[in-house]
N, C-alpha and C positions, 0 to 999 in steps of 0.2 A: 133648756137646752145647756147642753154642757160644754163649756170652752175648752179651747186648746190647752190653756194653762192648766185648768183642773185636770186634764187627761194626763198632761206630763207630771202634776203632782201626783198623781195617784199610780203612776207606773211603778211595778216593781224594780227596786234595783237589786240585780244580783249581788249574793255575798261573797261569792268565790269567781274567779276567772281561771284562765289557763295559760300558764306560762310555757311557751314555745321554746323546746330545746332543739328539734331538728325534724328533718323530713327523710324517711327510708321507704324503700319498696314493699317491705314486710318484716316483721319481728314477731318472734315467739313471745306467747303471754308470760312463760317461766322467766324469759329474760327480762321482761320488764318489771316483774315480781321482785327481781333482784337487785334493781336500780332504785336506789333514794332519790328522791325530788327534792324540791325547794321547801315543801313543806315538812319534811321529814317522813312521808310516805311513800310507796313506790309512785313511780311514773306509771304512766297509762298510754293508751293509743286511741287517737281518733282518726278514723278511716273515711276515705273518699276520695272519689275519682282515681281509684288503683294505686292510693297512695297512702302513707300513714304517717300522720304527725306525732311524734312522741312529746305529751306536756306533763307540767306539773301541776297539781290543784294550787292554784295561787288565790289565797284569801285577798281580797280587795281592800280591807282595811289597811293592809301592808303592801299590796302588789298594784292596787289602782293608781290611777295616774298623778294625783297630787300627793299620797305618801311613798311612790317611787320618787318623785322629784327631789324629795326631802331626804330619803334614804341615799340616794344616787350622791349627795353632797357629804355622807358620812362615810370615810374611807374603810373603817373596819367591816361596816355593813356591807360595802360595795366588794371588798376583797371576799367576805364569805360567799356573796351572792355569785361572784365571778367563779369561785371555787367551784361551787355546786352545780352551776350550770354546765362548766367543763368537764367535770366529772361524769355528767350524764352522756354528754356530747362524745366523750372519749369511749366510754362503755359502748357505746353504739358503734363507734368507728372501728372498734376491734372485732365487730361481727359483720362488718360489710360497708358499702359505700353511704355516708349521711352529709345531707345538706345542714349544715350546721344554720342555726337561726342567731341573727344579733344578739347581744345581751338585752335582757329586759324588754323582750318583745311579748307583750301579755294581751291575750284576748277576753273578751268580757263573758265569753261562754264559748262550748264546742261547736255550738252552730257557726259562729264567725271562724273558727279554725278549719271548719270543712269547706266553708265558704272560700276560703283562702286558697286551700288545695285545690279545690276545683278551678278558682281563677288564673291559678299558676300553673296548672298540671302540666303544660308543654316545656315550660322553663325549667321545672322542677325534674322532669323525667330527661331531660337533656344534660341537666348538672348530674345527677345520678349516673348517667351512662358514662359520661366523662370521668368521673371518679373511680369507674370500677375498675379494680386490678391495679390500682394508684394509690399513693400516699404522698401526704406532704412533709418534708425533710427539710430543716432550717440547717444553714451554714452560717454561722457567726465568725467574724474575723476582728482578732483583736490585736491592737499595737504591741509589738514587741519592743520593749523598753530597752536601749542600750547601756551598757554602765556609765554612769555620770564620770567624767574626767574633769580636770582642772585644768582650762586652757592656759597655756604659757602667755605671758604678755608677748606680743608681737614687738620685734625691736624696733625702735626708733624715739625720737625724742618727744617730748611734750609732757612728761611727768606723771604722776599717777592717775590724774582723773582722765587725761587723755588717753593712757592706756586702758583704765575701766571701759571708757566708752568705745574704744575701739574693738575692745573683747567683747563687749556686750552686743555690738552690732553684729560681730562674726557669729556669735551663738544664735541670735536671731535669724540671720542669713539660712544658718545651717538648719534650724528648725522649720522654716518655711521651705526650704529643699526637701527634707525628710518628709513633710507631710503631702508634698507633691507627689513624692514617689509611692507612700503608702495608698494614698489614693488612686494613683494609675493602678498600682497592683491590686486593690480590692475592685476596680473596674474589670481588670482583666480576669481575676477570679471568677466573678459575678457572670461575664460573657462564655466562659468556657464551660461553666455547669448551666447555662440555659441552652447549649448546644447540645448536651445530652439530655438535660430534662425535657419533659413533654410542654412545661411552661414554668416561668422564673417571675418572682416580684422581689424588688428591692424597698424593704421598709426602712424607715428611718431608724438610726442606731441607738439604741437603749440607753438611756442615763446609766451611772455605775451602779447608783442606787436599786435599779431595776434588774440589771444582770448580774450584780452580785460580783462582778469581775473587779481586780485593782486597775487593770490597763483600760484605756478606753476603747470602744467597740469603733470600728470603722466599716463593717460590713454586717448587714442583718438581711440577710437574704433567705427567701422560703423559694421551695422548688416541688414541683410535682412530679413525681418520679414513677415510673412502671415497675413493678415489682421485680419483673424479670431484669430490669437494668440497674436494680440497686447495687449487686456487686461491684460493677464499673464505676456507678456514681460515688461509690465509697472509696475506691481505689484512686479516684480521680482528685476527691477532695485532699487526700493525703499525698498525691504527686503534686497538686497545687500548692501545698504547704511548703515543700520542699524547694518548688520554684521561687517561691517569694518568701524568705526567711524574715523580712520584716513585718509578716503577719503570722498570729497564731490562729489557725483554722480549728472549729469546732462544730462537729457535725451533730445535730438534735434529731430526735423523733423516732417513730413517724406519729405525726400529730393530725388530728382532724383538719381536714382541707378548709380552714377558715380563710385563707388568702385567696382561694381558686374558687369562691362561690360568688358570682355576681350580686351585688348587694343594689336594691332600688335607692334612689336618692331620696331617705327619710331620716329623720333623726334617731340618735341612738336610743333614746327611750320612744318606744312604740306600744301605747296602748289601744288597742282596736276597741271603739267604743261601737254601740249598734247603730245601725242606720246605713 
């Protein structure tokens, strides 16, 4: 009699899995052939339930659960993987609506990918319908620095030390007031853009090391915009910049709609195992 342990021990372990990039309604084979995937070869399609998942072949010695956990701690590896994943999603988005997958979503085989499409069919179709004819645009707001000026010492007694403390207190008060004004301006800009956009989300401002800007970011908004409304949206961004001179507004996009795809509450690293 064969034990469960023996059956498990002799179960073949797959050598490659499928890194999921995104889901579309359909895609031409020629389009896929022109898009490089995670392994350097072209991406491919897994079809089920009237949907198409675009995947890369993912050797599990690098993209399996344990190797991925180690690799995601390697910033250089993570940056390469994120860029490669985004390049595929971006290429698909240029051709039509795509539901982007979360970074590092790996299934152990195509059967599991197809099963996920079937299980989430209604959700994925609704997302694709919502994204059709629309694009995600980003608006970043940076603090406009005022020219530094030397504050004259306020008249009054008390000597040099007292004058310094008085001047320092005035500087801190002015800074706090300015931060309040800029925060209110960022709120107003986001609210106005949300009125024109189909939907809007406000992300945490990026650190300067990520944004590459010398000025601090105070608004990091994402907006789902109808293609027909894009001229008005662009004009509104420019108008809002004029109304709020303390902010420098920067419009970016279009982007794949990462911000407007409902994610299930699951870890960023998602390796789908059989079972």
